[in-house]
N, C-alpha and C positions, 0 to 999 in steps of 0.2 A: 760634401760639396767638390767636385772635380776643377779647381781652373783652368782655365782656356787660356796655351800661352799668345799672350796676340801677335800681330805681326802686325810688319809697319812699310804703307806701301807707300814706292818707290818712283819716280816719275824725273824721268831725263829728255830735258827738249835738246836735239839737236840744230841750231838753228844750219847749219850747213849744208847737213845731210835732207831739212827737210822733213825729219821726225819727229815723232812722240814713243817713249822706250817707258808705258808702264808693269812693274812688277808690284803683285801681291804676296808672292814668294822670294827664297833667295835664289838672287841670280847665278848666282856660280851651279842649282843643281841643273841651271838648261842643257838639253841633251840634241834638241832641234826644233823644226820649227817648222813650220806650213803655213801656205797661203789658204785663205780666210775666203771660205764662200760666197759672205757679204760679211756686213758690219767694217770688220777689225779688217788688218790685210796680213798679219802675219800673225801666229799666234805661239807660243813659245813653250813647249812641253818638255815634265824632265823626264827618267830614266822611265818611271811607271805609266806615263804616260798622261801627265796631269795637266791640266793647259798652268802653267806658273806664273805668266806674261803677256805682251803680245803686246805691236809696235804700229804705230797706225803713222802711216806714210806721208807726202803733201798736207803737214799740216795749214804749214799758213796759206793763207789768197796770195796771190798774186801782188794787190797792192799792196800789204802788207809784207814783202821778203824781207825780213831781217837782212840776207847778207846784201841786198841794195842799198838799204839806208843806211847799214856800217862804213860804207864809200863815198858814202857822199858827204860833203862838208857839213859838219852841224848850221841848224840855222838857228840866229837867236831872236828873240820876242822880244826882248829888254835886252840894246846893252847902255851898263854906266855907264858914266863919263867922269 
């Protein structure tokens, strides 16, 4: 029985660009990308035109904007004295 090579899925979340990248193959093999018709926003392909990842734009809802939250002073529920 032949052994299958197990590949790791990599997920990168960019709070500044409000994007999520998901790779199920080596991202150094990325050759070109295309805008998706529906579902995902950008699909990344290798040289053989096989999809190896995608990029989702606008991941965070407006209410949970991480950049806005990072710029606000922290709120503490309990302050020790």
